[in-house]
C-alpha positions in Angstrom: 11.7 -13.8 13.2 9.2 -12.0 11.0 9.2 -12.1 7.2 10.4 -8.5 7.1 13.2 -9.3 9.6 14.4 -12.3 7.5 14.2 -10.2 4.4 16.3 -7.5 6.0 18.7 -10.0 7.4 19.2 -11.5 3.9 20.0 -8.1 2.5 22.5 -7.5 5.3 24.1 -10.9 4.8 24.3 -10.1 0.9 25.9 -6.8 1.7 28.3 -8.2 4.1 29.3 -10.9 1.7 29.8 -8.2 -1.0 32.1 -6.2 1.3 34.0 -9.3 2.4 34.6 -10.7 -1.0 35.5 -7.3 -2.6 37.8 -6.8 0.4 39.4 -10.2 -0.3 40.0 -9.1 -3.9 41.5 -5.7 -2.8 43.8 -7.5 -0.2 45.0 -9.8 -2.9 45.7 -7.0 -5.3 47.9 -5.4 -2.6 49.7 -8.5 -1.8 48.1 -9.3 1.7 47.3 -13.0 1.1 46.5 -13.7 4.8 43.9 -11.0 4.9 42.5 -12.0 1.5 42.1 -15.6 2.7 40.3 -14.5 5.9 38.0 -12.1 4.0 37.3 -14.9 1.5 36.3 -17.2 4.4 34.0 -14.4 5.7 32.4 -13.9 2.4 31.8 -17.6 2.0 30.3 -17.8 5.5 27.9 -14.9 4.8 26.8 -16.5 1.5 26.2 -19.8 3.4 24.2 -17.8 6.0 22.0 -16.4 3.2 21.2 -20.1 2.4 19.8 -20.6 5.9 18.0 -17.3 5.9 16.3 -18.1 2.6 15.3 -21.5 3.9 13.7 -19.9 7.0 11.9 -17.4 4.7 10.6 -20.1 2.2 7.5 -21.1 4.3 6.2 -17.5 4.0 5.6 -17.9 0.3 7.3 -18.2 -3.0 6.8 -14.5 -3.5 9.4 -13.7 -0.8 12.2 -16.0 -2.1 11.7 -16.1 -5.9 14.5 -13.7 -6.8 16.9 -15.4 -4.3 16.1 -19.0 -5.3 16.0 -18.6 -9.1 18.8 -15.9 -9.5 20.8 -14.2 -6.8 21.8 -17.2 -4.6 22.8 -19.5 -7.4 24.8 -16.7 -8.9 26.4 -15.8 -5.6 27.1 -19.4 -4.6 28.5 -20.4 -8.0 31.0 -17.6 -8.1 31.9 -17.9 -4.5 32.6 -21.6 -5.0 34.7 -20.7 -8.1 36.7 -18.3 -5.9 37.3 -21.0 -3.3 38.5 -23.4 -6.1 40.6 -21.0 -8.0 41.8 -18.5 -5.6 42.1 -20.2 -2.2 44.8 -22.8 -3.2 47.0 -19.9 -4.3 46.2 -17.8 -1.3 46.9 -20.3 1.5 50.6 -21.1 0.5 51.2 -17.4 0.0 49.7 -16.7 3.4 52.0 -19.2 5.1 55.1 -18.0 3.4 54.3 -14.3 3.4 54.7 -14.1 -0.3 52.2 -12.0 -2.5 49.5 -13.8 -4.5 47.9 -11.1 -6.6 47.8 -12.5 -10.0 44.8 -12.4 -12.3 44.1 -16.2 -11.5 43.6 -15.1 -7.9 42.2 -11.7 -8.1 39.5 -12.0 -10.8 37.5 -14.9 -9.2 37.4 -12.9 -6.0 36.1 -9.8 -7.8 33.7 -11.9 -9.7 32.3 -13.3 -6.4 31.9 -9.8 -5.0 30.1 -8.5 -8.1 27.7 -11.5 -7.9 27.1 -11.0 -4.2 26.2 -7.4 -4.9 23.5 -8.6 -7.4 21.4 -9.8 -4.5 20.5 -6.5 -2.9 20.3 -4.8 -6.3 17.9 -7.2 -7.7 15.8 -7.3 -4.6 15.6 -3.5 -4.1 15.6 -2.4 -7.7 14.3 -5.3 -9.8 11.4 -6.2 -7.4 9.0 -9.1 -7.9 8.8 -11.1 -10.1 12.3 -11.3 -11.5 11.9 -10.9 -15.2 14.0 -12.5 -18.0 15.3 -9.0 -18.5 16.4 -8.5 -14.9 17.9 -12.0 -14.7 19.8 -11.6 -18.0 21.0 -8.1 -17.2 22.2 -9.2 -13.8 24.2 -12.1 -15.3 25.5 -9.8 -18.1 26.5 -7.0 -15.8 28.3 -9.4 -13.5 30.0 -10.9 -16.5 30.9 -7.6 -17.9 32.4 -6.4 -14.7 34.4 -9.6 -14.5 35.7 -9.2 -18.0 36.7 -5.6 -17.3 38.6 -6.8 -14.2 40.3 -9.5 -16.1 41.2 -7.0 -18.8 42.8 -4.7 -16.2 44.7 -7.6 -14.8 45.9 -9.2 -18.0 47.7 -7.9 -21.2 45.5 -6.3 -23.8 43.3 -8.6 -26.0 42.6 -7.9 -29.6 39.9 -5.3 -30.2 37.9 -7.9 -32.1 37.5 -9.9 -29.0 36.1 -6.9 -27.1 33.7 -6.1 -29.9 32.5 -9.7 -29.8 32.0 -9.5 -26.1 30.1 -6.2 -26.3 27.9 -7.5 -29.0 27.1 -10.5 -26.9 26.2 -8.4 -23.9 23.9 -6.2 -26.0 22.3 -9.3 -27.5 21.6 -10.7 -24.1 20.0 -7.4 -22.9 17.9 -7.2 -26.2 16.9 -10.8 -25.8 15.7 -10.2 -22.2 13.7 -7.2 -23.2 12.1 -9.1 -26.0 11.0 -11.8 -23.5 8.8 -9.3 -21.5 5.2 -9.9 -22.6 2.7 -7.3 -23.2 0.2 -6.7 -20.2 -2.9 -8.8 -20.8 -6.2 -8.6 -18.8 -6.1 -11.0 -15.9 -9.2 -13.2 -15.8 -8.3 -14.7 -12.5 -8.9 -18.2 -13.8 -12.4 -17.4 -14.8 -13.7 -17.0 -18.4 -12.3 -14.2 -20.5 -14.7 -11.6 -21.8 -16.3 -12.7 -25.1 -17.9 -10.5 -27.6 -20.5 -8.2 -26.1 -23.1 -6.9 -28.5 -24.2 -4.1 -26.3 -21.7 -3.1 -23.7 -23.0 -0.6 -21.1 -21.1 2.7 -20.9 -19.9 3.3 -17.4 -21.2 6.9 -17.7 -24.8 5.4 -17.8 -24.4 3.5 -14.5 -25.9 6.3 -12.4 -27.7 6.5 -9.1 -31.5 6.3 -8.6 -33.6 9.3 -8.8 -35.8 8.7 -5.9 -35.1 8.0 -2.2 -36.3 4.7 -0.6 -39.8 4.8 0.8 -39.8 7.0 3.9 -36.6 8.8 2.8 -36.0 12.3 1.7 -33.7 14.1 -0.8 -30.6 15.7 0.6 -29.2 18.4 -1.7 -25.7 19.9 -1.3 -23.4 22.1 -3.3 -19.7 22.0 -2.8 -17.4 24.5 -4.5 -13.8 23.7 -4.8 -11.5 26.7 -4.5 -8.1 27.8 -3.4 -8.0 29.6 0.0 -5.8 30.5 2.8 -7.2 28.8 6.0 -6.5 29.9 9.5 -6.0 27.1 11.9 -7.1 27.2 15.5 -3.5 28.1 16.6 -3.7 31.2 14.3 -1.4 29.7 11.7 -2.3 30.4 8.1 -2.0 27.7 5.5 -2.5 27.8 1.7 -5.0 25.1 0.9 -7.4 23.7 -1.7 -10.8 23.7 -0.1 -14.5 22.8 -0.4 -16.4 25.9 0.4 -13.3 27.6 1.8 -13.0 25.2 4.7 -10.8 22.3 5.7 -12.2 19.8 6.1 -15.1 20.5 3.7 -18.7 20.7 4.9 -19.9 17.5 6.7 -22.6 15.7 4.5 -25.2 13.9 6.5 -28.1 11.7 5.6 -30.3 9.0 7.0 -30.4 5.5 5.7 -32.7 5.4 2.6 -32.3 9.2 1.7 -31.3 10.3 -1.8 -28.1 12.3 -1.7 -27.6 14.8 -4.5 -24.3 16.8 -4.6 -23.5 19.5 -7.0 -19.7 19.9 -7.4 -18.4 23.3 -8.8 -14.8 24.1 -9.5 -14.0 27.8 -8.9 -10.3 27.8 -9.5 -8.5 24.5 -8.9 -6.5 24.4 -12.1 -5.6 20.7 -11.7 -9.3 19.8 -11.8 -11.4 18.1 -9.2 -13.9 15.2 -8.6 -15.7 13.7 -5.7 -15.0 10.1 -4.7 -17.1 8.6 -1.9 -14.5 6.6 0.1 -15.9 3.2 1.2 -19.4 4.0 -0.2 -20.6 1.5 -2.8 -22.1 4.0 -5.1 -23.0 3.1 -8.8 -19.9 3.2 -10.9 -20.9 6.4 -12.7 -20.9 8.3 -9.4 -17.4 7.1 -8.3 -15.6 10.2 -9.2 -12.5 8.7 -10.9 -11.2 11.1 -13.6 -10.6 9.4 -17.0 -12.5 6.3 -15.9 -16.1 7.2 -14.7 -16.0 10.9 -15.6 -13.8 13.7 -16.9 -12.2 15.9 -14.2 -14.2 19.0 -13.4 -12.1 22.0 -14.7 -12.4 25.6 -13.4 -15.9 26.9 -14.2 -17.3 23.5 -14.6 -19.8 21.4 -12.6 -20.8 17.8 -12.1 -23.9 16.3 -10.4 -23.6 13.3 -8.2 -26.6 11.2 -7.0 -26.8 8.1 -5.0 -29.0 6.5 -2.4 -27.8 6.3 1.2 -28.2 2.6 1.6 -25.2 2.1 3.9 -25.3 3.5 7.4 -22.0 4.5 8.9 -18.9 6.7 8.9 -17.4 7.5 5.5 -15.6 10.4 3.8 -15.3 12.1 0.4 -12.3 13.4 -1.4 -11.2 14.5 -4.8 -9.7 11.8 -7.0 -8.0 14.1 -9.5 -4.2 14.4 -8.7 -5.4 13.0 -5.5 -2.0 12.8 -3.7 -1.7 16.5 -3.9 -5.4 17.3 -3.8 -6.2 15.4 -0.6 -3.1 16.7 1.1 -4.0 20.2 0.2 -7.5 19.8 1.9 -10.0 18.5 -0.7 -11.8 16.2 1.6 -14.7 16.1 4.0 -17.0 13.7 6.1 -20.0 11.7 5.0 -22.1 10.3 7.8 -25.2 8.2 7.2 -27.4 7.6 10.3 -29.3 4.3 10.5 -33.0 4.5 10.2 -33.3 2.8 13.5 -32.3 5.3 16.1 -29.2 4.8 18.2 -29.0 5.3 22.0 -31.2 8.2 23.1 -29.2 11.4 23.4 -26.0 9.9 21.8 -23.4 12.5 21.2 -21.7 12.0 17.8 -18.3 13.5 17.4 -16.6 13.1 14.0 -12.9 13.6 14.0 -10.6 13.4 10.9 -6.9 13.1 11.5 -5.0 15.0 8.6 -1.7 16.6 8.0 -2.2 20.1 6.6 0.7 22.2 5.8 2.9 20.1 8.0 0.5 20.4 11.0 -1.5 17.5 12.4 -5.1 18.6 12.4 -7.9 16.7 14.3 -11.2 17.8 12.9 -10.5 21.5 12.4 -8.1 21.9 15.3 -4.3 21.9 15.1 -3.7 21.7 18.8 -5.2 20.4 22.0 -8.8 21.4 22.8 -11.7 20.6 25.2 -15.2 19.6 24.7 -17.9 19.5 27.3 -20.2 16.5 27.7 -22.5 15.6 30.5 -21.5 12.5 32.6 -23.3 9.4 31.4 -24.0 10.7 27.9 -23.5 8.0 25.2 -20.6 9.1 23.2 -19.7 7.9 19.6 -16.3 9.1 18.4 -16.1 8.6 14.7 -12.4 8.5 14.0 -11.3 9.0 10.4 -7.8 8.8 8.9 -7.6 11.1 5.8 -3.8 11.0 5.5 -1.8 8.4 3.5 -0.1 6.9 6.5 -1.5 5.3 9.7 -2.4 7.2 12.8 -2.4 5.9 16.3 -5.2 6.8 18.7 -5.4 6.3 22.4 -8.4 6.9 24.7 -7.6 7.2 28.4 -9.9 7.5 31.3 -12.6 5.1 30.2 -13.4 1.8 28.9 -14.7 1.7 25.3 -15.9 -0.5 22.5 -15.1 -0.4 18.8 -18.7 -0.5 17.5 -17.9 -0.3 13.7 -15.0 -0.4 11.4 -15.1 1.2 8.0 -18.9 2.0 8.5 -19.9 -1.7 9.2 -21.2 -2.6 12.7 -19.3 -5.4 14.5 -20.9 -8.4 16.2 -20.5 -8.4 20.0 -17.8 -5.9 20.5 -16.2 -6.4 23.8 -14.9 -3.6 26.3 -11.4 -2.3 25.8 -9.0 -0.5 27.9 -5.5 0.8 27.6 -5.4 -0.3 24.0 -4.1 1.7 21.1 -6.0 2.0 17.9 -3.9 1.9 14.8 -6.1 3.4 12.0 -5.1 2.7 8.4 -5.0 5.4 5.7 -8.6 6.0 4.6 -10.0 3.8 7.5 -12.6 4.7 10.1 -13.3 3.4 13.7 -16.5 4.2 15.5 -15.6 4.2 19.3 -18.5 4.2 21.8 -18.6 4.7 25.6 -20.7 6.3 28.3 -19.1 9.6 29.3 -17.2 9.2 32.6 -17.6 11.7 35.4 -13.9 12.2 35.4 -13.6 12.9 31.7 -11.7 11.1 29.0 -8.7 12.1 26.9 -8.0 11.2 23.2 -4.4 11.1 22.1 -3.0 10.9 18.5 0.4 9.8 17.5 2.0 10.2 20.9 0.3 13.5 21.7 -1.7 12.2 24.7 -4.2 15.1 25.2 -5.3 16.2 21.8 -8.9 16.2 22.8 -10.2 16.4 26.4 -13.8 15.3 26.9 -14.8 17.2 30.1 -17.8 16.3 32.3 -16.9 18.3 35.4 -13.4 19.4 36.3 -10.9 19.0 33.5 -9.2 15.6 33.6 -5.5 15.7 34.6 -2.6 14.6 32.5 -3.3 11.1 31.1 -1.2 8.1 32.0 1.6 7.2 29.5 0.2 5.4 26.5 3.4 4.6 24.5 3.5 1.1 25.8 -0.2 0.2 25.3 -0.7 -2.9 23.1 -2.3 -2.4 19.6 -5.9 -3.3 19.0 -6.2 -6.3 16.5 -9.5 -6.2 14.7 -9.1 -9.8 13.5 -9.3 -11.0 17.2 -12.2 -8.8 18.3 -15.9 -9.3 18.7 -18.1 -12.4 18.7 -18.0 -14.9 15.8 -21.1 -14.8 13.7 -22.1 -16.1 10.3 -20.2 -14.2 7.5 -21.8 -12.9 4.3 -19.5 -14.9 2.1 -18.3 -18.5 2.4 -14.7 -18.6 3.4 -14.1 -21.8 1.5 -15.7 -20.7 -1.7 -16.1 -22.0 -4.3 -14.6 -18.9 -5.9 -15.2 -18.0 -9.5 -12.0 -16.0 -9.9 -8.8 -15.7 -7.9 -6.2 -12.9 -8.1 -2.9 -12.4 -6.5 -1.3 -9.0 -6.1 2.4 -8.8 -5.0 3.3 -5.3 -3.9 6.8 -4.2 -4.3 9.3 -1.5 -5.2 11.4 -1.6 -8.4 12.1 -0.1 -11.8 9.1 -0.4 -14.2 7.7 1.2 -17.2 4.7 3.5 -16.5 3.0 5.0 -19.5 6.0 4.4 -21.7 8.6 5.9 -19.3 10.9 4.1 -16.9 10.6 5.0 -13.2 11.4 3.7 -9.8 7.9 2.6 -9.1 5.7 1.1 -6.5 4.7 -2.0 -8.4 1.9 -4.6 -8.6 3.3 -8.0 -9.8 6.3 -6.2 -11.2 4.5 -3.6 -13.2 3.3 0.0 -12.7 0.0 1.7 -13.5 -1.2 1.9 -16.2 0.7 -1.1 -17.4 -0.7 -3.4 -14.6 -3.2 -5.9 -16.2 -6.8 -5.1 -15.3 -8.6 -7.7 -13.3 -11.7 -9.0 -15.1 -14.8 -10.2 -13.2 -18.3 -11.0 -14.2 -21.4 -9.8 -12.4 -22.3 -12.3 -9.6 -18.8 -13.8 -9.4 -17.4 -14.7 -6.0 -13.8 -13.4 -6.1 -10.8 -14.3 -3.8 -7.8 -11.8 -3.8 -4.4 -12.5 -2.2 -2.4 -9.4 -1.4 1.3 -9.9 -0.6 3.5 -7.1 0.6 7.1 -7.9 -0.4 8.2 -4.3 0.1 9.6 -2.5 3.3 6.6 0.0 3.5 2.9 -0.4 4.5 0.3 -0.4 1.8 -3.3 0.5 2.7 -5.2 -1.4 0.0 -8.6 0.1 -1.3 -11.0 -1.4 -3.8 -13.5 1.1 -5.0 -17.2 0.1 -5.1 -16.9 -3.0 -3.0 -16.6 -4.2 0.6 -14.2 -7.0 1.1 -14.5 -9.8 3.7 -11.2 -10.7 5.4 -10.5 -14.4 5.1 -7.0 -14.6 6.6 -3.9 -12.7 7.5 -0.6 -14.6 7.2 -2.7 -17.8 7.0 -4.7 -17.2 10.1 -8.5 -16.7 9.8 -10.2 -14.0 11.9 -11.2 -15.4 15.4 -13.8 -12.7 16.2 -16.5 -10.9 14.3 -16.7 -11.2 10.5 -14.5 -8.4 9.3 -15.8 -6.3 6.3 -13.5 -3.5 5.2 -12.9 -1.1 2.3 -9.3 -0.3 3.3 -6.8 -2.6 5.0 -3.2 -2.1 6.0 -0.9 -4.8 4.4 2.3 -4.3 6.4 5.7 -5.4 5.2 5.9 -9.1 4.9 2.1 -9.7 5.4 -0.2 -11.7 3.2 -3.9 -10.9 3.3 -6.6 -13.0 1.7 -9.9 -11.3 1.1 -13.1 -12.0 -0.8 -15.9 -10.0 -2.4 -19.0 -10.5 -4.5 -18.8 -8.8 -7.8 -22.2 -7.2 -7.4 -21.6 -3.6 -8.6 -21.0 -3.5 -12.3 -18.6 -0.9 -13.5 -15.0 0.1 -14.0 -13.2 0.5 -10.7 -9.9 1.6 -9.3 -8.0 -0.8 -7.1 -5.1 0.8 -5.4 -2.9 1.6 -2.6 -4.4 4.4 -0.5 -1.0 5.8 0.3 -1.7 8.2 -2.5 2.0 8.9 -3.1 2.4 5.1 -3.8 -0.5 5.1 -6.1 0.9 8.1 -7.9 4.1 6.1 -8.5 2.3 3.2 -10.1 0.6 1.0 -7.4 -2.9 0.9 -8.8 -4.9 -1.0 -11.4 -8.5 -1.5 -12.6 -11.2 -4.0 -11.7 -13.4 -4.3 -14.8 -16.7 -6.0 -15.3 -17.4 -7.9 -18.5 -19.9 -6.0 -20.5 -19.0 -2.5 -19.2 -17.2 0.0 -21.4 -15.4 3.3 -20.8 -15.5 6.5 -22.8 -13.3 9.0 -21.0 -9.7 9.9 -21.9 -8.2 11.6 -18.8 -5.6 10.4 -16.4 -7.6 7.1 -15.7 -7.3 7.2 -12.0 -6.1 10.5 -10.7 
């Protein structure tokens, strides 16, 4: 069974134990001793089952069992054992004789065991990872307080002084737990901490070059952000935030070695706007993160971006100010850099971004099926881009194809594929190549099998069913080749990020957050690196949702997923889906000094705390905005 399956099974067993034990207590209160004994036996069985489930989950990693091993299982097992010792000897004779057995000595241990069993799912779903002293002490205190209240209801009144003492003790426990929560430090990943820097470089000074590479040219663009009502191909009108009145915004193109200069103007986006070059390793001062590398551009303002197009491939740009809302509303566009070495003669490039705009799935600029004519035999490159916050599933019927590039990076020895579905992470890109077949080809998206029909002669007929197609695995694709970074290190710094859901403090206010190591942005410790460091990062998904992870300014090399190294081509990514229960290990070289965002690219998750900073020693910031957008 998968890690997620075992986690869910543990939650189900904990809930079942809670229901059984509280049911036993209720039956005892109403004098049904036989039913109470049977329910107690069921509760004990479910608690023992949890022990087996946790033992099976343990090999996946301490991250997945820490709360269970250190807190909730001992608490549940101890109280269940107490119920067996204290309640069962009184229930069994009563069950045989038919007499009621509902005194406090029977009822209170049963309720206590039920309360303790309920702490399991509550701590897992609300407390998250890691279980803090605060969460542990509060779980014990609340269980104890509920037990005291139950005992109080079942016994004669006790002196008020005793209740005051109990209440004071509970408050002291909670206060002590809060006091044990340390302030968020900088995480040096086992490397040296930053010493005193005499002349730290302001991130605003880390800008792009002013000249193209030899043989390159200067590409100048102006993008104006404005609100508009856009008309989709179906005729539907949608209120949007746009670049130049269009969704997606204008496609920016360049050739490898060109200098790209983009002037951003904000006409009327009251929230502000920036440009982030997703997947493109621009200098830090060009990265477009409000409050970190620049201030957001307010209505009437402008900002100049400049970088050299040194990476050929498929990329995209989007705002990073209130990005969850801004990107959803339409502030995005494509960035395609052609290699200086020409591709196949006559290659037809088709760039298609999948995006949900106003509730409608849009492919490129179309919100419904459409045709495109292409001569048979023409080399075709489909540049598939996911600009949403959740994965999209693409299918290509009618032809064999190859995945030539992922996230803009060419793959070594890509083999032919057929009847395979492509699951594209949020923010990710696949370049799919094939010769145009005479019978045409059909591209499907998310179960819509005929979103785009590529027509060479007569229009292709309805495609075969694609729902059962297996999913493409990029870690098992292509030809093994030397990787840029050594998989075994040695690594100068190592970081672990455990992604979860739970209550956390974000900017001084409590919230039900998407957390990193139990904290929510901006209270997640920044990761500190030095220029030239080789860095290994472990990303653990303890939650029940997928998290597409994206580090700005760097490409990561995949070392392993769930302990298994890639068997195909070296895989270099800027966004990778960490599904529930998965553990990814990646590495990168710290070769791009700056202050960088490191976040979940489900932008709603980032907005609820799942982001942090990667900072270089010797680089300083000077902006005071939202520090991430």
